[in-house]
mmJSON file of the N, C-alpha and C atoms, coordinates in Angstrom:
{"data_MODEL":{"atom_site":{
"group_PDB":["ATOM","ATOM","ATOM","ATOM","ATOM","ATOM","ATOM","ATOM","ATOM","ATOM","ATOM","ATOM","ATOM","ATOM","ATOM","ATOM","ATOM","ATOM","ATOM","ATOM","ATOM","ATOM","ATOM","ATOM","ATOM","ATOM","ATOM","ATOM","ATOM","ATOM","ATOM","ATOM","ATOM","ATOM","ATOM","ATOM","ATOM","ATOM","ATOM","ATOM","ATOM","ATOM","ATOM","ATOM","ATOM","ATOM","ATOM","ATOM","ATOM","ATOM","ATOM","ATOM","ATOM","ATOM","ATOM","ATOM","ATOM","ATOM","ATOM","ATOM","ATOM","ATOM","ATOM","ATOM","ATOM","ATOM","ATOM","ATOM","ATOM","ATOM","ATOM","ATOM","ATOM","ATOM","ATOM","ATOM","ATOM","ATOM","ATOM","ATOM","ATOM","ATOM","ATOM","ATOM","ATOM","ATOM","ATOM","ATOM","ATOM","ATOM","ATOM","ATOM","ATOM","ATOM","ATOM","ATOM","ATOM","ATOM","ATOM","ATOM","ATOM","ATOM","ATOM","ATOM","ATOM","ATOM","ATOM","ATOM","ATOM","ATOM","ATOM","ATOM","ATOM","ATOM","ATOM","ATOM","ATOM","ATOM","ATOM","ATOM","ATOM","ATOM","ATOM","ATOM","ATOM","ATOM","ATOM","ATOM","ATOM","ATOM","ATOM","ATOM","ATOM","ATOM","ATOM","ATOM","ATOM","ATOM","ATOM","ATOM","ATOM","ATOM","ATOM","ATOM","ATOM","ATOM","ATOM","ATOM","ATOM","ATOM","ATOM","ATOM","ATOM","ATOM","ATOM","ATOM","ATOM","ATOM","ATOM","ATOM","ATOM","ATOM","ATOM","ATOM","ATOM","ATOM","ATOM","ATOM","ATOM","ATOM","ATOM","ATOM","ATOM","ATOM","ATOM","ATOM","ATOM","ATOM","ATOM","ATOM","ATOM","ATOM","ATOM","ATOM","ATOM","ATOM","ATOM","ATOM","ATOM","ATOM","ATOM","ATOM","ATOM","ATOM","ATOM","ATOM","ATOM","ATOM","ATOM","ATOM","ATOM","ATOM","ATOM","ATOM","ATOM","ATOM","ATOM","ATOM","ATOM","ATOM","ATOM","ATOM","ATOM","ATOM","ATOM","ATOM","ATOM","ATOM","ATOM","ATOM","ATOM","ATOM","ATOM","ATOM","ATOM","ATOM","ATOM","ATOM","ATOM","ATOM","ATOM"],
"id":[1,2,3,4,5,6,7,8,9,10,11,12,13,14,15,16,17,18,19,20,21,22,23,24,25,26,27,28,29,30,31,32,33,34,35,36,37,38,39,40,41,42,43,44,45,46,47,48,49,50,51,52,53,54,55,56,57,58,59,60,61,62,63,64,65,66,67,68,69,70,71,72,73,74,75,76,77,78,79,80,81,82,83,84,85,86,87,88,89,90,91,92,93,94,95,96,97,98,99,100,101,102,103,104,105,106,107,108,109,110,111,112,113,114,115,116,117,118,119,120,121,122,123,124,125,126,127,128,129,130,131,132,133,134,135,136,137,138,139,140,141,142,143,144,145,146,147,148,149,150,151,152,153,154,155,156,157,158,159,160,161,162,163,164,165,166,167,168,169,170,171,172,173,174,175,176,177,178,179,180,181,182,183,184,185,186,187,188,189,190,191,192,193,194,195,196,197,198,199,200,201,202,203,204,205,206,207,208,209,210,211,212,213,214,215,216,217,218,219,220,221,222,223,224,225,226,227,228,229,230,231],
"type_symbol":["N","C","C","N","C","C","N","C","C","N","C","C","N","C","C","N","C","C","N","C","C","N","C","C","N","C","C","N","C","C","N","C","C","N","C","C","N","C","C","N","C","C","N","C","C","N","C","C","N","C","C","N","C","C","N","C","C","N","C","C","N","C","C","N","C","C","N","C","C","N","C","C","N","C","C","N","C","C","N","C","C","N","C","C","N","C","C","N","C","C","N","C","C","N","C","C","N","C","C","N","C","C","N","C","C","N","C","C","N","C","C","N","C","C","N","C","C","N","C","C","N","C","C","N","C","C","N","C","C","N","C","C","N","C","C","N","C","C","N","C","C","N","C","C","N","C","C","N","C","C","N","C","C","N","C","C","N","C","C","N","C","C","N","C","C","N","C","C","N","C","C","N","C","C","N","C","C","N","C","C","N","C","C","N","C","C","N","C","C","N","C","C","N","C","C","N","C","C","N","C","C","N","C","C","N","C","C","N","C","C","N","C","C","N","C","C","N","C","C","N","C","C","N","C","C","N","C","C","N","C","C"],
"label_atom_id":["N","CA","C","N","CA","C","N","CA","C","N","CA","C","N","CA","C","N","CA","C","N","CA","C","N","CA","C","N","CA","C","N","CA","C","N","CA","C","N","CA","C","N","CA","C","N","CA","C","N","CA","C","N","CA","C","N","CA","C","N","CA","C","N","CA","C","N","CA","C","N","CA","C","N","CA","C","N","CA","C","N","CA","C","N","CA","C","N","CA","C","N","CA","C","N","CA","C","N","CA","C","N","CA","C","N","CA","C","N","CA","C","N","CA","C","N","CA","C","N","CA","C","N","CA","C","N","CA","C","N","CA","C","N","CA","C","N","CA","C","N","CA","C","N","CA","C","N","CA","C","N","CA","C","N","CA","C","N","CA","C","N","CA","C","N","CA","C","N","CA","C","N","CA","C","N","CA","C","N","CA","C","N","CA","C","N","CA","C","N","CA","C","N","CA","C","N","CA","C","N","CA","C","N","CA","C","N","CA","C","N","CA","C","N","CA","C","N","CA","C","N","CA","C","N","CA","C","N","CA","C","N","CA","C","N","CA","C","N","CA","C","N","CA","C","N","CA","C","N","CA","C","N","CA","C","N","CA","C","N","CA","C","N","CA","C","N","CA","C"],
"label_alt_id":[null,null,null,null,null,null,null,null,null,null,null,null,null,null,null,null,null,null,null,null,null,null,null,null,null,null,null,null,null,null,null,null,null,null,null,null,null,null,null,null,null,null,null,null,null,null,null,null,null,null,null,null,null,null,null,null,null,null,null,null,null,null,null,null,null,null,null,null,null,null,null,null,null,null,null,null,null,null,null,null,null,null,null,null,null,null,null,null,null,null,null,null,null,null,null,null,null,null,null,null,null,null,null,null,null,null,null,null,null,null,null,null,null,null,null,null,null,null,null,null,null,null,null,null,null,null,null,null,null,null,null,null,null,null,null,null,null,null,null,null,null,null,null,null,null,null,null,null,null,null,null,null,null,null,null,null,null,null,null,null,null,null,null,null,null,null,null,null,null,null,null,null,null,null,null,null,null,null,null,null,null,null,null,null,null,null,null,null,null,null,null,null,null,null,null,null,null,null,null,null,null,null,null,null,null,null,null,null,null,null,null,null,null,null,null,null,null,null,null,null,null,null,null,null,null,null,null,null,null,null,null],
"label_comp_id":["MET","MET","MET","GLY","GLY","GLY","LYS","LYS","LYS","ARG","ARG","ARG","ILE","ILE","ILE","GLU","GLU","GLU","SER","SER","SER","GLU","GLU","GLU","MET","MET","MET","PRO","PRO","PRO","VAL","VAL","VAL","GLY","GLY","GLY","ARG","ARG","ARG","LEU","LEU","LEU","VAL","VAL","VAL","ARG","ARG","ARG","VAL","VAL","VAL","LYS","LYS","LYS","ASP","ASP","ASP","PHE","PHE","PHE","LEU","LEU","LEU","PRO","PRO","PRO","PRO","PRO","PRO","PRO","PRO","PRO","SER","SER","SER","GLU","GLU","GLU","LEU","LEU","LEU","ALA","ALA","ALA","ALA","ALA","ALA","PRO","PRO","PRO","ARG","ARG","ARG","ASP","ASP","ASP","GLU","GLU","GLU","VAL","VAL","VAL","LYS","LYS","LYS","VAL","VAL","VAL","THR","THR","THR","LEU","LEU","LEU","ALA","ALA","ALA","LEU","LEU","LEU","SER","SER","SER","ARG","ARG","ARG","ARG","ARG","ARG","SER","SER","SER","ILE","ILE","ILE","ALA","ALA","ALA","PHE","PHE","PHE","PHE","PHE","PHE","LYS","LYS","LYS","ALA","ALA","ALA","GLN","GLN","GLN","ALA","ALA","ALA","ARG","ARG","ARG","ARG","ARG","ARG","ASN","ASN","ASN","HIS","HIS","HIS","THR","THR","THR","LYS","LYS","LYS","TYR","TYR","TYR","GLN","GLN","GLN","ARG","ARG","ARG","MET","MET","MET","ILE","ILE","ILE","ARG","ARG","ARG","GLU","GLU","GLU","LEU","LEU","LEU","VAL","VAL","VAL","ASP","ASP","ASP","ARG","ARG","ARG","TYR","TYR","TYR","ALA","ALA","ALA","SER","SER","SER","HIS","HIS","HIS","TYR","TYR","TYR","LEU","LEU","LEU","THR","THR","THR","LYS","LYS","LYS"],
"label_asym_id":["A","A","A","A","A","A","A","A","A","A","A","A","A","A","A","A","A","A","A","A","A","A","A","A","A","A","A","A","A","A","A","A","A","A","A","A","A","A","A","A","A","A","A","A","A","A","A","A","A","A","A","A","A","A","A","A","A","A","A","A","A","A","A","A","A","A","A","A","A","A","A","A","A","A","A","A","A","A","A","A","A","A","A","A","A","A","A","A","A","A","A","A","A","A","A","A","A","A","A","A","A","A","A","A","A","A","A","A","A","A","A","A","A","A","A","A","A","A","A","A","A","A","A","A","A","A","A","A","A","A","A","A","A","A","A","A","A","A","A","A","A","A","A","A","A","A","A","A","A","A","A","A","A","A","A","A","A","A","A","A","A","A","A","A","A","A","A","A","A","A","A","A","A","A","A","A","A","A","A","A","A","A","A","A","A","A","A","A","A","A","A","A","A","A","A","A","A","A","A","A","A","A","A","A","A","A","A","A","A","A","A","A","A","A","A","A","A","A","A","A","A","A","A","A","A","A","A","A","A","A","A"],
"label_entity_id":["1","1","1","1","1","1","1","1","1","1","1","1","1","1","1","1","1","1","1","1","1","1","1","1","1","1","1","1","1","1","1","1","1","1","1","1","1","1","1","1","1","1","1","1","1","1","1","1","1","1","1","1","1","1","1","1","1","1","1","1","1","1","1","1","1","1","1","1","1","1","1","1","1","1","1","1","1","1","1","1","1","1","1","1","1","1","1","1","1","1","1","1","1","1","1","1","1","1","1","1","1","1","1","1","1","1","1","1","1","1","1","1","1","1","1","1","1","1","1","1","1","1","1","1","1","1","1","1","1","1","1","1","1","1","1","1","1","1","1","1","1","1","1","1","1","1","1","1","1","1","1","1","1","1","1","1","1","1","1","1","1","1","1","1","1","1","1","1","1","1","1","1","1","1","1","1","1","1","1","1","1","1","1","1","1","1","1","1","1","1","1","1","1","1","1","1","1","1","1","1","1","1","1","1","1","1","1","1","1","1","1","1","1","1","1","1","1","1","1","1","1","1","1","1","1","1","1","1","1","1","1"],
"label_seq_id":[1,1,1,2,2,2,3,3,3,4,4,4,5,5,5,6,6,6,7,7,7,8,8,8,9,9,9,10,10,10,11,11,11,12,12,12,13,13,13,14,14,14,15,15,15,16,16,16,17,17,17,18,18,18,19,19,19,20,20,20,21,21,21,22,22,22,23,23,23,24,24,24,25,25,25,26,26,26,27,27,27,28,28,28,29,29,29,30,30,30,31,31,31,32,32,32,33,33,33,34,34,34,35,35,35,36,36,36,37,37,37,38,38,38,39,39,39,40,40,40,41,41,41,42,42,42,43,43,43,44,44,44,45,45,45,46,46,46,47,47,47,48,48,48,49,49,49,50,50,50,51,51,51,52,52,52,53,53,53,54,54,54,55,55,55,56,56,56,57,57,57,58,58,58,59,59,59,60,60,60,61,61,61,62,62,62,63,63,63,64,64,64,65,65,65,66,66,66,67,67,67,68,68,68,69,69,69,70,70,70,71,71,71,72,72,72,73,73,73,74,74,74,75,75,75,76,76,76,77,77,77],
"pdbx_PDB_ins_code":[null,null,null,null,null,null,null,null,null,null,null,null,null,null,null,null,null,null,null,null,null,null,null,null,null,null,null,null,null,null,null,null,null,null,null,null,null,null,null,null,null,null,null,null,null,null,null,null,null,null,null,null,null,null,null,null,null,null,null,null,null,null,null,null,null,null,null,null,null,null,null,null,null,null,null,null,null,null,null,null,null,null,null,null,null,null,null,null,null,null,null,null,null,null,null,null,null,null,null,null,null,null,null,null,null,null,null,null,null,null,null,null,null,null,null,null,null,null,null,null,null,null,null,null,null,null,null,null,null,null,null,null,null,null,null,null,null,null,null,null,null,null,null,null,null,null,null,null,null,null,null,null,null,null,null,null,null,null,null,null,null,null,null,null,null,null,null,null,null,null,null,null,null,null,null,null,null,null,null,null,null,null,null,null,null,null,null,null,null,null,null,null,null,null,null,null,null,null,null,null,null,null,null,null,null,null,null,null,null,null,null,null,null,null,null,null,null,null,null,null,null,null,null,null,null,null,null,null,null,null,null],
"Cartn_x":[46.537,45.784,44.838,43.967,43.086,41.979,41.303,40.443,39.439,38.595,36.975,36.313,35.397,33.955,32.935,32.069,30.787,29.325,29.123,27.931,27.175,26.176,25.283,24.501,25.449,25.397,26.374,25.523,26.369,27.729,28.905,30.337,30.01,30.406,30.845,29.252,29.786,28.606,28.111,26.899,25.369,24.874,24.244,24.241,22.675,21.615,20.197,20.562,19.814,19.782,18.435,18.593,16.966,16.482,15.284,14.745,14.165,15.031,15.174,14.671,14.37,13.624,12.075,11.573,10.409,9.587,8.636,7.172,6.921,6.439,6.932,5.546,4.576,3.786,4.568,5.437,5.708,7.141,7.409,8.647,7.843,6.542,5.674,4.849,4.729,3.941,4.404,3.542,3.531,4.244,4.766,5.871,4.572,4.193,3.246,4.324,4.818,5.128,5.014,5.811,5.262,6.249,6.471,7.317,7.674,8.796,8.688,10.217,10.442,11.466,11.84,13.504,14.212,15.676,15.895,17.196,18.16,18.937,20.055,21.47,22.585,24.04,24.583,25.638,26.419,27.271,27.723,28.185,27.788,26.669,26.063,25.478,25.371,25.216,26.371,27.05,28.393,28.777,28.52,29.151,28.163,26.743,25.908,26.037,26.715,26.853,28.326,28.985,30.76,29.891,29.481,29.027,28.062,27.237,26.39,27.773,28.227,29.527,30.128,30.342,31.045,30.31,29.466,28.183,27.482,27.237,26.948,25.43,25.038,23.389,23.453,22.036,21.878,21.538,22.269,22.351,20.524,20.011,18.806,17.932,18.572,17.404,18.501,19.911,20.41,19.833,19.249,18.909,17.481,16.661,15.332,14.881,15.873,16.571,16.723,17.516,18.213,16.954,16.056,14.923,13.948,13.917,12.813,13.166,14.498,15.235,14.502,15.026,15.372,13.328,12.679,11.479,10.844,10.901,11.042,11.339,12.102,13.176,12.132,12.035,11.218,9.706,9.163,7.727,7.097,8.35,7.964,8.253,8.562,9.094,7.847],
"Cartn_y":[34.655,34.379,35.348,34.556,35.446,36.458,37.516,38.374,37.231,37.032,36.499,37.455,36.631,37.475,36.776,37.342,37.089,37.527,36.812,37.759,36.177,36.008,35.366,35.387,36.732,37.081,35.725,35.55,34.58,35.309,34.169,34.829,33.885,34.731,34.772,34.634,33.973,34.85,33.079,33.451,32.561,32.066,30.935,29.801,29.483,29.586,29.061,27.2,26.765,25.299,24.971,23.884,23.301,22.479,22.646,22.183,20.267,19.736,18.467,17.501,18.1,17.022,16.837,15.779,15.324,16.144,16.357,16.686,16.304,16.702,15.848,15.099,14.499,13.743,12.463,12.545,11.743,11.066,11.498,11.381,10.644,10.881,10.204,9.226,9.142,7.679,6.914,5.739,3.774,3.142,2.525,1.524,0.146,-0.459,-1.963,-2.915,-3.064,-4.134,-5.03,-6.566,-7.501,-7.98,-8.029,-8.705,-10.264,-10.879,-11.943,-12.532,-14.075,-14.103,-15.166,-14.639,-15.255,-15.952,-16.477,-17.679,-18.076,-16.57,-16.603,-17.446,-17.545,-18.144,-16.67,-17.125,-16.306,-15.474,-15.81,-15.492,-14.613,-14.527,-13.831,-12.457,-12.523,-11.563,-10.791,-11.894,-10.691,-9.979,-10.441,-9.579,-8.367,-8.565,-7.171,-6.365,-7.136,-5.917,-5.079,-6.037,-4.893,-4.329,-4.416,-3.488,-2.806,-2.891,-1.818,-0.424,-1.113,-0.142,0.409,-0.003,0.909,2.191,1.262,2.428,3.576,3.353,3.922,3.614,2.641,2.289,0.956,0.567,-0.235,-1.682,-3.311,-4.157,-4.583,-4.354,-4.861,-4.437,-3.355,-2.113,-2.386,-2.958,-3.562,-4.807,-5.672,-6.767,-6.713,-5.871,-5.851,-5.138,-3.997,-3.484,-4.445,-5.49,-6.316,-7.481,-7.703,-8.859,-7.874,-6.784,-5.671,-5.499,-5.482,-5.552,-6.503,-7.683,-8.831,-9.037,-9.032,-9.631,-8.725,-6.625,-6.1,-6.548,-7.027,-7.371,-8.61,-9.581,-10.824,-10.525,-9.371,-9.216,-8.822,-7.927,-7.077,-7.711,-9.277,-10.154,-10.671],
"Cartn_z":[5.256,4.942,4.406,3.474,2.595,3.215,2.858,3.245,2.657,4.502,4.572,3.578,2.84,2.482,3.722,3.759,4.032,3.886,2.674,2.548,1.73,1.588,0.877,-0.525,-0.973,-2.693,-3.732,-4.375,-5.369,-5.901,-5.378,-6.545,-8.194,-8.868,-10.137,-11.056,-12.22,-13.483,-13.165,-13.061,-12.781,-14.165,-14.128,-15.127,-14.539,-15.493,-15.246,-15.329,-14.796,-15.19,-15.274,-16.117,-16.261,-14.98,-14.843,-13.519,-13.877,-13.371,-13.286,-12.508,-11.388,-10.06,-9.934,-10.171,-10.196,-8.862,-9.259,-8.363,-7.23,-5.994,-4.906,-5.079,-5.558,-6.001,-6.258,-7.446,-7.45,-6.8,-5.894,-4.708,-3.658,-3.366,-2.488,-2.978,-4.385,-4.95,-4.267,-3.837,-3.337,-3.939,-3.989,-4.872,-4.497,-5.175,-5.176,-5.025,-3.988,-3.197,-2.166,-2.263,-1.681,-1.019,0.406,1.015,0.901,0.66,0.743,1.486,1.937,2.162,1.562,1.292,-0.202,0.294,0.062,0.935,-0.271,-0.099,-0.972,-0.339,-1.525,-0.783,-0.32,0.647,1.134,0.168,-0.593,-1.394,-2.291,-2.618,-3.396,-2.413,-1.318,-0.054,0.25,-0.149,-0.033,-0.916,-2.184,-3.046,-3.583,-3.056,-3.389,-1.711,-0.675,0.27,-0.177,-0.658,-1.286,-2.221,-3.361,-4.253,-3.91,-3.082,-2.114,-1.569,-0.894,0.232,-0.907,-2.017,-3.255,-3.828,-3.702,-4.404,-3.62,-2.057,-1.431,-0.962,-1.533,-1.695,-0.231,-0.512,0.551,-0.723,-0.209,-0.88,-1.315,-0.228,-0.715,-2.016,-1.845,-3.243,-3.951,-4.514,-5.338,-6.112,-4.934,-5.479,-5.676,-5.226,-5.649,-7.165,-7.576,-8.895,-9.568,-9.314,-10.526,-10.742,-10.098,-10.128,-10.87,-10.704,-11.143,-12.435,-13.33,-14.357,-15.484,-14.307,-15.256,-15.613,-14.479,-14.725,-15.988,-15.618,-17.098,-18.281,-18.327,-19.68,-20.685,-19.462,-20.11,-20.062,-19.304,-19.564,-21.088,-21.562,-22.385,-24.014,-23.63,-24.92,-25.334],
"occupancy":[1.0,1.0,1.0,1.0,1.0,1.0,1.0,1.0,1.0,1.0,1.0,1.0,1.0,1.0,1.0,1.0,1.0,1.0,1.0,1.0,1.0,1.0,1.0,1.0,1.0,1.0,1.0,1.0,1.0,1.0,1.0,1.0,1.0,1.0,1.0,1.0,1.0,1.0,1.0,1.0,1.0,1.0,1.0,1.0,1.0,1.0,1.0,1.0,1.0,1.0,1.0,1.0,1.0,1.0,1.0,1.0,1.0,1.0,1.0,1.0,1.0,1.0,1.0,1.0,1.0,1.0,1.0,1.0,1.0,1.0,1.0,1.0,1.0,1.0,1.0,1.0,1.0,1.0,1.0,1.0,1.0,1.0,1.0,1.0,1.0,1.0,1.0,1.0,1.0,1.0,1.0,1.0,1.0,1.0,1.0,1.0,1.0,1.0,1.0,1.0,1.0,1.0,1.0,1.0,1.0,1.0,1.0,1.0,1.0,1.0,1.0,1.0,1.0,1.0,1.0,1.0,1.0,1.0,1.0,1.0,1.0,1.0,1.0,1.0,1.0,1.0,1.0,1.0,1.0,1.0,1.0,1.0,1.0,1.0,1.0,1.0,1.0,1.0,1.0,1.0,1.0,1.0,1.0,1.0,1.0,1.0,1.0,1.0,1.0,1.0,1.0,1.0,1.0,1.0,1.0,1.0,1.0,1.0,1.0,1.0,1.0,1.0,1.0,1.0,1.0,1.0,1.0,1.0,1.0,1.0,1.0,1.0,1.0,1.0,1.0,1.0,1.0,1.0,1.0,1.0,1.0,1.0,1.0,1.0,1.0,1.0,1.0,1.0,1.0,1.0,1.0,1.0,1.0,1.0,1.0,1.0,1.0,1.0,1.0,1.0,1.0,1.0,1.0,1.0,1.0,1.0,1.0,1.0,1.0,1.0,1.0,1.0,1.0,1.0,1.0,1.0,1.0,1.0,1.0,1.0,1.0,1.0,1.0,1.0,1.0,1.0,1.0,1.0,1.0,1.0,1.0],
"B_iso_or_equiv":[0.0,0.0,0.0,0.0,0.0,0.0,0.0,0.0,0.0,0.0,0.0,0.0,0.0,0.0,0.0,0.0,0.0,0.0,0.0,0.0,0.0,0.0,0.0,0.0,0.0,0.0,0.0,0.0,0.0,0.0,0.0,0.0,0.0,0.0,0.0,0.0,0.0,0.0,0.0,0.0,0.0,0.0,0.0,0.0,0.0,0.0,0.0,0.0,0.0,0.0,0.0,0.0,0.0,0.0,0.0,0.0,0.0,0.0,0.0,0.0,0.0,0.0,0.0,0.0,0.0,0.0,0.0,0.0,0.0,0.0,0.0,0.0,0.0,0.0,0.0,0.0,0.0,0.0,0.0,0.0,0.0,0.0,0.0,0.0,0.0,0.0,0.0,0.0,0.0,0.0,0.0,0.0,0.0,0.0,0.0,0.0,0.0,0.0,0.0,0.0,0.0,0.0,0.0,0.0,0.0,0.0,0.0,0.0,0.0,0.0,0.0,0.0,0.0,0.0,0.0,0.0,0.0,0.0,0.0,0.0,0.0,0.0,0.0,0.0,0.0,0.0,0.0,0.0,0.0,0.0,0.0,0.0,0.0,0.0,0.0,0.0,0.0,0.0,0.0,0.0,0.0,0.0,0.0,0.0,0.0,0.0,0.0,0.0,0.0,0.0,0.0,0.0,0.0,0.0,0.0,0.0,0.0,0.0,0.0,0.0,0.0,0.0,0.0,0.0,0.0,0.0,0.0,0.0,0.0,0.0,0.0,0.0,0.0,0.0,0.0,0.0,0.0,0.0,0.0,0.0,0.0,0.0,0.0,0.0,0.0,0.0,0.0,0.0,0.0,0.0,0.0,0.0,0.0,0.0,0.0,0.0,0.0,0.0,0.0,0.0,0.0,0.0,0.0,0.0,0.0,0.0,0.0,0.0,0.0,0.0,0.0,0.0,0.0,0.0,0.0,0.0,0.0,0.0,0.0,0.0,0.0,0.0,0.0,0.0,0.0,0.0,0.0,0.0,0.0,0.0,0.0],
"pdbx_formal_charge":[null,null,null,null,null,null,null,null,null,null,null,null,null,null,null,null,null,null,null,null,null,null,null,null,null,null,null,null,null,null,null,null,null,null,null,null,null,null,null,null,null,null,null,null,null,null,null,null,null,null,null,null,null,null,null,null,null,null,null,null,null,null,null,null,null,null,null,null,null,null,null,null,null,null,null,null,null,null,null,null,null,null,null,null,null,null,null,null,null,null,null,null,null,null,null,null,null,null,null,null,null,null,null,null,null,null,null,null,null,null,null,null,null,null,null,null,null,null,null,null,null,null,null,null,null,null,null,null,null,null,null,null,null,null,null,null,null,null,null,null,null,null,null,null,null,null,null,null,null,null,null,null,null,null,null,null,null,null,null,null,null,null,null,null,null,null,null,null,null,null,null,null,null,null,null,null,null,null,null,null,null,null,null,null,null,null,null,null,null,null,null,null,null,null,null,null,null,null,null,null,null,null,null,null,null,null,null,null,null,null,null,null,null,null,null,null,null,null,null,null,null,null,null,null,null,null,null,null,null,null,null],
"auth_seq_id":[1,1,1,2,2,2,3,3,3,4,4,4,5,5,5,6,6,6,7,7,7,8,8,8,9,9,9,10,10,10,11,11,11,12,12,12,13,13,13,14,14,14,15,15,15,16,16,16,17,17,17,18,18,18,19,19,19,20,20,20,21,21,21,22,22,22,23,23,23,24,24,24,25,25,25,26,26,26,27,27,27,28,28,28,29,29,29,30,30,30,31,31,31,32,32,32,33,33,33,34,34,34,35,35,35,36,36,36,37,37,37,38,38,38,39,39,39,40,40,40,41,41,41,42,42,42,43,43,43,44,44,44,45,45,45,46,46,46,47,47,47,48,48,48,49,49,49,50,50,50,51,51,51,52,52,52,53,53,53,54,54,54,55,55,55,56,56,56,57,57,57,58,58,58,59,59,59,60,60,60,61,61,61,62,62,62,63,63,63,64,64,64,65,65,65,66,66,66,67,67,67,68,68,68,69,69,69,70,70,70,71,71,71,72,72,72,73,73,73,74,74,74,75,75,75,76,76,76,77,77,77],
"auth_comp_id":["MET","MET","MET","GLY","GLY","GLY","LYS","LYS","LYS","ARG","ARG","ARG","ILE","ILE","ILE","GLU","GLU","GLU","SER","SER","SER","GLU","GLU","GLU","MET","MET","MET","PRO","PRO","PRO","VAL","VAL","VAL","GLY","GLY","GLY","ARG","ARG","ARG","LEU","LEU","LEU","VAL","VAL","VAL","ARG","ARG","ARG","VAL","VAL","VAL","LYS","LYS","LYS","ASP","ASP","ASP","PHE","PHE","PHE","LEU","LEU","LEU","PRO","PRO","PRO","PRO","PRO","PRO","PRO","PRO","PRO","SER","SER","SER","GLU","GLU","GLU","LEU","LEU","LEU","ALA","ALA","ALA","ALA","ALA","ALA","PRO","PRO","PRO","ARG","ARG","ARG","ASP","ASP","ASP","GLU","GLU","GLU","VAL","VAL","VAL","LYS","LYS","LYS","VAL","VAL","VAL","THR","THR","THR","LEU","LEU","LEU","ALA","ALA","ALA","LEU","LEU","LEU","SER","SER","SER","ARG","ARG","ARG","ARG","ARG","ARG","SER","SER","SER","ILE","ILE","ILE","ALA","ALA","ALA","PHE","PHE","PHE","PHE","PHE","PHE","LYS","LYS","LYS","ALA","ALA","ALA","GLN","GLN","GLN","ALA","ALA","ALA","ARG","ARG","ARG","ARG","ARG","ARG","ASN","ASN","ASN","HIS","HIS","HIS","THR","THR","THR","LYS","LYS","LYS","TYR","TYR","TYR","GLN","GLN","GLN","ARG","ARG","ARG","MET","MET","MET","ILE","ILE","ILE","ARG","ARG","ARG","GLU","GLU","GLU","LEU","LEU","LEU","VAL","VAL","VAL","ASP","ASP","ASP","ARG","ARG","ARG","TYR","TYR","TYR","ALA","ALA","ALA","SER","SER","SER","HIS","HIS","HIS","TYR","TYR","TYR","LEU","LEU","LEU","THR","THR","THR","LYS","LYS","LYS"],
"auth_asym_id":["A","A","A","A","A","A","A","A","A","A","A","A","A","A","A","A","A","A","A","A","A","A","A","A","A","A","A","A","A","A","A","A","A","A","A","A","A","A","A","A","A","A","A","A","A","A","A","A","A","A","A","A","A","A","A","A","A","A","A","A","A","A","A","A","A","A","A","A","A","A","A","A","A","A","A","A","A","A","A","A","A","A","A","A","A","A","A","A","A","A","A","A","A","A","A","A","A","A","A","A","A","A","A","A","A","A","A","A","A","A","A","A","A","A","A","A","A","A","A","A","A","A","A","A","A","A","A","A","A","A","A","A","A","A","A","A","A","A","A","A","A","A","A","A","A","A","A","A","A","A","A","A","A","A","A","A","A","A","A","A","A","A","A","A","A","A","A","A","A","A","A","A","A","A","A","A","A","A","A","A","A","A","A","A","A","A","A","A","A","A","A","A","A","A","A","A","A","A","A","A","A","A","A","A","A","A","A","A","A","A","A","A","A","A","A","A","A","A","A","A","A","A","A","A","A","A","A","A","A","A","A"],
"auth_atom_id":["N","CA","C","N","CA","C","N","CA","C","N","CA","C","N","CA","C","N","CA","C","N","CA","C","N","CA","C","N","CA","C","N","CA","C","N","CA","C","N","CA","C","N","CA","C","N","CA","C","N","CA","C","N","CA","C","N","CA","C","N","CA","C","N","CA","C","N","CA","C","N","CA","C","N","CA","C","N","CA","C","N","CA","C","N","CA","C","N","CA","C","N","CA","C","N","CA","C","N","CA","C","N","CA","C","N","CA","C","N","CA","C","N","CA","C","N","CA","C","N","CA","C","N","CA","C","N","CA","C","N","CA","C","N","CA","C","N","CA","C","N","CA","C","N","CA","C","N","CA","C","N","CA","C","N","CA","C","N","CA","C","N","CA","C","N","CA","C","N","CA","C","N","CA","C","N","CA","C","N","CA","C","N","CA","C","N","CA","C","N","CA","C","N","CA","C","N","CA","C","N","CA","C","N","CA","C","N","CA","C","N","CA","C","N","CA","C","N","CA","C","N","CA","C","N","CA","C","N","CA","C","N","CA","C","N","CA","C","N","CA","C","N","CA","C","N","CA","C","N","CA","C","N","CA","C","N","CA","C","N","CA","C","N","CA","C","N","CA","C"],
"pdbx_PDB_model_num":[1,1,1,1,1,1,1,1,1,1,1,1,1,1,1,1,1,1,1,1,1,1,1,1,1,1,1,1,1,1,1,1,1,1,1,1,1,1,1,1,1,1,1,1,1,1,1,1,1,1,1,1,1,1,1,1,1,1,1,1,1,1,1,1,1,1,1,1,1,1,1,1,1,1,1,1,1,1,1,1,1,1,1,1,1,1,1,1,1,1,1,1,1,1,1,1,1,1,1,1,1,1,1,1,1,1,1,1,1,1,1,1,1,1,1,1,1,1,1,1,1,1,1,1,1,1,1,1,1,1,1,1,1,1,1,1,1,1,1,1,1,1,1,1,1,1,1,1,1,1,1,1,1,1,1,1,1,1,1,1,1,1,1,1,1,1,1,1,1,1,1,1,1,1,1,1,1,1,1,1,1,1,1,1,1,1,1,1,1,1,1,1,1,1,1,1,1,1,1,1,1,1,1,1,1,1,1,1,1,1,1,1,1,1,1,1,1,1,1,1,1,1,1,1,1,1,1,1,1,1,1]
}}}
């Protein structure tokens, strides 16, 4: 068994990375959302649930993103 180093000091060469995270004010910004009831086919829901599992996200979020992108595409034309 190798010798264990117990230190919080960095190991190896340090590289500074650009700060890419948004400010907290953007993370807490409320979205303009409206709750709706929508009936979808079992087949469509099964597809989105499978894709959501595969991509480690929520299926409702994927559907919402799809509808948002569709609307944005046609709003700009």
